[in-house]
C-alpha positions as CSV (number, residue, x, y, z in Angstrom):
1,X,-25.9,-37.1,-8.7
2,X,-28.8,-38.1,-6.6
3,X,-28.0,-40.7,-4.0
4,X,-31.4,-42.3,-4.4
5,X,-30.3,-43.5,-7.9
6,X,-27.9,-45.9,-6.4
7,X,-29.3,-49.1,-4.7
8,X,-25.9,-49.7,-3.0
9,X,-26.0,-48.4,0.5
10,X,-22.2,-48.1,0.7
11,X,-22.2,-45.8,-2.3
12,X,-24.9,-43.7,-0.9
13,X,-23.2,-43.4,2.4
14,X,-19.8,-42.5,0.8
15,X,-21.6,-39.8,-1.4
16,X,-23.3,-38.3,1.7
17,X,-19.9,-38.2,3.5
18,X,-18.3,-36.5,0.5
19,X,-21.2,-34.0,0.3
20,X,-20.8,-33.2,4.0
21,X,-17.0,-32.9,3.6
22,X,-17.4,-30.5,0.7
23,X,-19.9,-28.5,2.7
24,X,-17.4,-28.4,5.6
25,X,-14.6,-27.5,3.3
26,X,-16.6,-24.5,1.9
27,X,-17.3,-23.3,5.4
28,X,-13.7,-23.6,6.4
29,X,-12.5,-21.8,3.3
30,X,-15.1,-19.0,3.9
31,X,-13.9,-18.6,7.5
32,X,-10.3,-18.6,6.4
33,X,-10.8,-15.9,3.9
34,X,-12.8,-13.8,6.4
35,X,-10.1,-14.2,9.1
36,X,-7.3,-13.4,6.6
37,X,-8.9,-10.3,5.2
38,X,-10.0,-8.9,8.6
39,X,-7.1,-9.7,10.8
40,X,-4.0,-11.3,9.2
41,X,-3.6,-8.8,6.3
42,X,-4.2,-5.7,8.3
43,X,-1.8,-6.8,11.0
44,X,0.8,-7.8,8.5
45,X,0.4,-4.4,6.8
46,X,0.8,-2.6,10.2
47,X,3.9,-4.6,10.9
48,X,5.4,-3.8,7.6
49,X,4.5,-0.2,7.9
50,X,6.1,-0.1,11.4
51,X,9.4,-1.6,10.0
52,X,9.4,0.9,7.1
53,X,9.0,3.8,9.6
54,X,11.9,2.5,11.7
55,X,14.2,2.0,8.7
56,X,13.3,5.5,7.4
57,X,14.0,7.0,10.7
58,X,17.3,5.3,11.2
59,X,18.5,6.0,7.7
60,X,17.4,9.6,8.0
61,X,19.3,10.0,11.2
62,X,22.3,8.4,9.5
63,X,22.1,10.6,6.5
64,X,21.8,13.7,8.7
65,X,24.9,12.7,10.7
66,X,26.8,12.2,7.4
67,X,25.8,15.6,6.1
68,X,26.7,17.2,9.4
69,X,30.1,15.5,9.4
70,X,30.7,16.4,5.7
71,X,29.7,20.0,6.3
72,X,32.0,20.3,9.3
73,X,35.0,18.9,7.3
74,X,34.5,20.6,3.9
75,X,32.2,23.7,4.2
76,X,34.0,25.5,1.3
77,X,33.5,22.6,-1.0
78,X,29.8,22.4,-0.2
79,X,29.3,26.1,-0.7
80,X,31.4,26.1,-3.9
81,X,29.4,23.1,-5.2
82,X,26.1,24.9,-4.5
83,X,27.3,28.0,-6.4
84,X,28.4,26.0,-9.4
85,X,25.1,24.2,-9.5
86,X,23.3,27.6,-9.2
87,X,25.4,29.2,-12.1
88,X,24.8,26.1,-14.3
89,X,21.0,26.4,-13.6
90,X,21.0,30.1,-14.4
91,X,22.9,29.6,-17.6
92,X,20.6,26.8,-18.7
93,X,17.6,29.1,-18.0
94,X,19.1,32.0,-19.9
95,X,19.8,29.8,-22.9
96,X,16.5,28.1,-23.1
97,X,13.8,30.6,-21.9
98,X,12.7,33.9,-23.5
99,X,13.6,36.9,-21.4
100,X,11.4,40.1,-21.7
101,X,9.9,39.0,-24.9
102,X,13.2,38.4,-26.7
103,X,14.4,35.2,-28.4
104,X,16.5,32.8,-26.3
105,X,20.2,33.6,-26.4
106,X,20.9,30.4,-28.4
107,X,18.6,31.5,-31.2
108,X,19.6,35.2,-31.5
109,X,20.6,36.1,-35.0
110,X,18.8,33.1,-36.6
111,X,15.8,33.5,-38.7
112,X,13.2,30.9,-39.1
113,X,13.1,29.0,-42.4
114,X,10.0,29.6,-44.4
115,X,10.9,27.9,-47.6
116,X,10.5,24.2,-47.5
117,X,12.7,22.5,-50.2
118,X,10.9,20.0,-52.4
């Protein structure tokens, strides 16, 4: 609205003040967004990354301590468990993969069905 349309000086004065306030508000919002994107967010991201690094380092050290303690108390159990897992993996591989061009062990002796019943 154009302020010159109103003959009332009070209305014109109030509209000018509102226009200035809106202009000031736009500038303040622009400055706030600029400051937030250039300083606040990067600083916050650095802080979060630093905390994450500290937590990972402390938990890694704790896990290493637990593994060392476990290995010192039960070395036979760990070695046995590793052997069992290796044997299971080798068995699964032998059952599911072709070996030297032959059918998998699971499928030996079976012929593919060529007749489709109607």
